[in-house]
C-alpha positions as CSV (number, residue, x, y, z in Angstrom):
1,X,9.4,-17.4,-19.2
2,X,8.9,-14.8,-16.5
3,X,8.3,-14.8,-12.8
4,X,5.2,-12.8,-11.7
5,X,4.1,-11.9,-8.2
6,X,0.4,-11.2,-7.7
7,X,-0.7,-9.0,-4.7
8,X,-4.5,-8.8,-4.4
9,X,-7.2,-7.5,-2.1
10,X,-8.3,-10.9,-0.8
11,X,-11.5,-9.5,0.8
12,X,-12.9,-8.2,-2.6
13,X,-14.6,-10.9,-4.7
14,X,-13.7,-9.2,-7.9
15,X,-10.0,-9.1,-7.0
16,X,-10.0,-12.8,-6.0
17,X,-11.7,-13.7,-9.3
18,X,-9.4,-11.6,-11.4
19,X,-6.3,-13.1,-9.6
20,X,-7.5,-16.6,-10.2
21,X,-8.1,-15.8,-13.9
22,X,-4.6,-14.3,-14.2
23,X,-2.9,-17.2,-12.4
24,X,-4.6,-19.7,-14.9
25,X,-3.5,-17.6,-17.9
26,X,0.1,-17.1,-16.7
27,X,0.6,-20.8,-16.0
28,X,-0.9,-21.7,-19.4
29,X,1.7,-19.4,-20.9
30,X,4.6,-21.1,-19.0
31,X,5.2,-18.3,-16.5
32,X,6.1,-18.8,-12.8
33,X,3.5,-17.4,-10.4
34,X,3.6,-16.5,-6.7
35,X,1.0,-14.9,-4.4
36,X,0.8,-13.7,-0.9
37,X,-0.3,-16.3,1.6
38,X,-3.8,-14.8,2.1
39,X,-4.3,-14.4,-1.7
40,X,-3.1,-17.9,-2.4
41,X,-5.5,-19.3,0.1
42,X,-8.4,-17.2,-1.2
43,X,-8.1,-18.7,-4.7
44,X,-7.4,-22.2,-3.4
45,X,-3.7,-22.4,-4.5
46,X,-1.8,-22.4,-1.3
47,X,1.2,-24.1,-3.0
48,X,1.8,-20.7,-4.8
49,X,2.2,-18.8,-1.5
50,X,5.4,-16.7,-1.3
51,X,7.2,-15.9,1.9
52,X,7.5,-12.3,3.1
53,X,10.0,-10.7,2.7
54,X,10.1,-12.1,-0.8
55,X,13.2,-14.3,-1.4
56,X,13.7,-14.5,-5.2
57,X,12.3,-11.3,-6.7
58,X,9.9,-11.6,-9.7
59,X,10.2,-9.8,-13.0
60,X,6.8,-8.2,-12.5
61,X,4.4,-7.6,-9.7
62,X,0.7,-7.2,-10.4
63,X,-1.4,-5.4,-7.9
64,X,-5.1,-6.3,-8.0
65,X,-7.1,-4.1,-5.8
66,X,-7.1,-0.4,-4.9
67,X,-4.5,2.1,-3.8
68,X,-3.8,0.2,-0.5
69,X,-2.9,-2.9,-2.5
70,X,-0.5,-0.8,-4.6
71,X,1.2,0.5,-1.5
72,X,1.6,-3.0,-0.2
73,X,3.0,-4.2,-3.5
74,X,5.7,-1.5,-3.6
75,X,6.5,-2.2,0.0
76,X,7.3,-5.8,-1.1
77,X,9.3,-5.2,-4.3
78,X,10.3,-1.5,-4.8
79,X,13.8,-1.9,-3.2
80,X,14.6,-4.6,-5.8
81,X,13.5,-2.4,-8.7
82,X,10.6,-4.6,-9.7
83,X,7.9,-2.7,-11.7
84,X,4.3,-2.9,-10.4
85,X,1.3,-3.0,-12.7
86,X,-1.8,-1.7,-11.0
87,X,-5.3,-3.2,-11.7
88,X,-8.2,-1.2,-10.2
89,X,-10.9,-3.1,-8.4
90,X,-11.1,-0.4,-5.7
91,X,-13.1,2.8,-5.5
92,X,-11.0,5.9,-6.4
93,X,-7.9,3.9,-7.5
94,X,-5.7,6.9,-8.0
95,X,-2.5,4.8,-8.2
96,X,-4.0,2.0,-10.4
97,X,-4.1,2.6,-14.1
98,X,-5.6,-0.6,-15.6
99,X,-9.0,-2.2,-15.5
100,X,-9.8,-5.9,-14.9
101,X,-11.5,-6.4,-18.3
102,X,-8.1,-6.1,-20.0
103,X,-6.1,-7.9,-17.4
104,X,-4.4,-10.7,-19.4
105,X,-3.8,-8.5,-22.4
106,X,-2.2,-5.8,-20.2
107,X,0.0,-8.2,-18.3
108,X,1.1,-9.8,-21.6
109,X,2.1,-6.4,-23.0
110,X,4.0,-5.6,-19.8
111,X,5.9,-8.9,-20.0
112,X,6.8,-8.3,-23.6
113,X,8.1,-4.8,-22.7
114,X,5.5,-3.1,-24.7
115,X,4.4,-0.8,-21.9
116,X,6.2,2.1,-20.4
117,X,7.7,2.7,-16.9
118,X,7.0,5.8,-14.8
119,X,9.6,6.3,-12.0
120,X,8.4,7.9,-8.8
121,X,10.5,9.0,-5.8
122,X,9.8,7.4,-2.4
123,X,10.3,8.6,1.1
124,X,12.3,7.1,4.0
125,X,11.8,7.7,7.8
126,X,14.3,6.9,10.5
127,X,13.6,7.2,14.3
128,X,16.4,8.3,16.6
129,X,15.6,7.8,20.2
130,X,16.8,10.3,22.8
131,X,20.0,9.2,24.6
132,X,19.4,6.9,27.6
133,X,15.7,6.1,26.8
134,X,16.4,2.4,26.2
135,X,19.0,1.0,28.7
136,X,19.7,-1.9,26.4
137,X,20.4,0.5,23.5
138,X,21.8,3.8,24.8
139,X,23.1,5.0,21.4
140,X,20.4,7.2,19.8
141,X,21.8,6.7,16.3
142,X,21.0,3.0,16.3
143,X,17.5,3.4,14.8
144,X,14.8,1.7,12.7
145,X,14.0,2.8,9.2
146,X,10.8,2.6,7.1
147,X,10.2,3.4,3.5
148,X,7.0,4.5,1.8
149,X,5.6,5.7,-1.5
150,X,3.0,8.2,-0.3
151,X,3.9,9.7,3.0
152,X,5.4,9.7,6.5
153,X,3.0,11.0,9.2
154,X,3.8,11.9,12.8
155,X,0.6,12.6,14.6
156,X,-1.0,12.8,18.1
157,X,-1.9,9.7,19.9
158,X,-4.3,11.2,22.4
159,X,-7.6,12.5,21.1
160,X,-8.5,16.1,22.1
161,X,-4.9,17.2,22.4
162,X,-2.2,18.5,20.1
163,X,1.5,17.6,20.0
164,X,4.4,20.0,19.7
165,X,6.8,19.1,17.0
166,X,10.1,20.8,16.4
167,X,11.0,20.9,12.7
168,X,14.6,21.1,11.4
169,X,15.5,21.5,7.7
170,X,19.0,20.3,6.7
171,X,20.1,20.8,10.3
172,X,18.7,24.3,10.7
173,X,15.8,24.9,13.1
174,X,12.7,26.0,11.2
175,X,9.7,26.2,13.5
176,X,7.8,24.4,16.3
177,X,4.4,23.3,15.3
178,X,1.4,22.8,17.7
179,X,-0.9,20.6,15.6
180,X,-2.6,17.3,15.3
181,X,0.4,16.1,13.3
182,X,2.7,16.7,10.4
183,X,2.7,14.9,7.0
184,X,5.8,14.6,4.8
185,X,4.6,13.4,1.4
186,X,6.1,12.6,-2.0
187,X,4.5,14.1,-5.1
188,X,2.7,10.7,-5.5
189,X,1.4,11.1,-2.0
190,X,0.2,14.7,-2.5
191,X,-3.2,13.4,-3.6
192,X,-3.5,11.2,-0.4
193,X,-3.6,12.3,3.2
194,X,-1.7,15.6,2.4
195,X,-4.5,16.7,0.1
196,X,-7.2,16.2,2.8
197,X,-5.0,18.3,5.1
198,X,-4.9,21.2,2.6
199,X,-1.7,20.4,0.8
200,X,-1.0,21.2,-2.8
201,X,-1.5,18.7,-5.6
202,X,2.0,18.0,-7.1
203,X,2.6,16.2,-10.4
204,X,3.7,12.6,-9.5
205,X,6.9,12.6,-11.6
206,X,8.1,15.8,-9.9
207,X,10.9,15.5,-7.4
208,X,10.1,17.2,-4.0
209,X,9.1,16.7,-0.4
210,X,6.0,18.4,0.9
211,X,5.5,19.2,4.6
212,X,1.9,19.7,5.6
213,X,0.6,20.4,9.1
214,X,-2.6,18.7,10.2
215,X,-5.0,21.1,12.0
216,X,-2.2,23.4,13.2
217,X,-2.9,25.6,16.2
218,X,-0.8,28.5,14.9
219,X,-0.9,31.3,12.4
220,X,1.6,29.6,10.0
221,X,-0.5,26.8,8.5
222,X,0.9,26.5,5.0
223,X,2.5,23.5,3.3
224,X,6.2,23.6,2.5
225,X,7.4,22.4,-0.9
226,X,11.0,21.4,-0.5
227,X,13.9,20.2,-2.7
228,X,13.9,16.3,-2.8
229,X,17.2,15.9,-1.0
230,X,16.2,18.0,2.0
231,X,16.7,16.2,5.4
232,X,13.6,16.9,7.5
233,X,14.0,16.3,11.2
234,X,10.9,16.3,13.4
235,X,11.4,16.1,17.2
236,X,8.7,15.6,19.8
237,X,9.0,18.4,22.3
238,X,5.7,18.0,24.1
239,X,5.1,15.7,27.0
240,X,2.5,13.8,24.9
241,X,3.8,11.0,22.6
242,X,3.3,11.0,18.9
243,X,2.6,8.0,16.6
244,X,4.7,7.6,13.4
245,X,3.0,5.9,10.4
246,X,4.3,5.2,6.9
247,X,1.7,4.8,4.0
248,X,-1.0,4.3,6.6
249,X,0.9,1.6,8.5
250,X,1.7,2.3,12.1
251,X,5.5,2.2,12.5
252,X,6.4,3.2,16.1
253,X,5.6,5.6,19.0
254,X,7.9,8.5,19.7
255,X,8.3,10.0,23.2
256,X,9.6,13.4,24.3
257,X,13.0,14.0,22.8
258,X,12.7,11.3,20.1
259,X,13.3,12.4,16.5
260,X,11.9,11.3,13.2
261,X,14.3,12.0,10.3
262,X,12.6,12.0,6.9
263,X,14.6,11.9,3.6
264,X,14.3,10.8,0.0
265,X,14.5,7.0,-0.2
266,X,17.6,5.4,-1.7
267,X,15.5,3.7,-4.4
268,X,12.4,4.6,-6.5
269,X,9.1,3.1,-7.4
270,X,8.5,1.8,-10.9
271,X,4.9,2.0,-12.2
272,X,3.9,0.1,-15.3
273,X,2.0,2.6,-17.5
274,X,0.3,2.7,-20.9
275,X,1.6,6.3,-21.2
276,X,-1.8,7.6,-22.3
277,X,-3.6,10.3,-20.3
278,X,-1.6,13.2,-18.9
279,X,-1.5,13.9,-15.2
280,X,-4.0,16.7,-15.3
281,X,-6.5,14.5,-17.3
282,X,-6.2,11.7,-14.8
283,X,-6.7,14.1,-12.0
284,X,-9.7,15.6,-13.6
285,X,-11.3,12.1,-14.2
286,X,-10.5,10.7,-10.7
287,X,-11.9,13.7,-8.9
288,X,-14.9,14.2,-11.1
289,X,-14.0,17.7,-12.3
290,X,-16.4,19.0,-14.9
291,X,-16.1,21.4,-17.9
292,X,-18.1,24.6,-17.7
């Protein structure tokens, strides 16, 4: 008997229907099931609702939705080393490998250990406030930390203006960017926001951090592909504040003198995979690239 957590896009009818079908099958096989509170309510099984953060970690998490649902799933379980199986009922579904039609068969194979695991690096962001900014917390080294699978973004808050961001690499000053923002992405996140900002596509199992400026107002506008253990410090040096976000979720506001320190996360994401198509074939399919 295994414990399974289902994380679903509760606003998509197909995801709700697939989740209900999966719950019924798992229970018939003697497995323990938990869902998020919204998902549990959507399928009429509120008694299966799990608290967040999750108390007792499951053996497997099943994400039923799109890429956003996958990101939420890893936010819940990655730190505990729980593998996530992604079922695509979204649009592009770059992070999700499996389809709803084979849902129960796929989950059964995963629980039997018949599917592979792809390990991906994650990224961590810590905010250090300038000394004296908070009278109740004068120590700038007491800071909050967030972790993500795709990227950390520090971008302008005010439309029509840029922010000035000072970038340090392993303690050495690199450059000051005048831009709409900066993205620090993992290889998995290279096909997300970083791609739309002109960043390179990086194979997801590669280990690196990519720094990509968003609409830079300067001659140097290239992405930096850095070793995975690089410490990237980004300090706000303009009078305008900047908003930090991790995997699309707003984290906090940074004022002048505040610093965002981005590093490799201390744990990794585990994707359940069938081990079929290579990265370049998946890329070709997802982006509709044609043979000539």
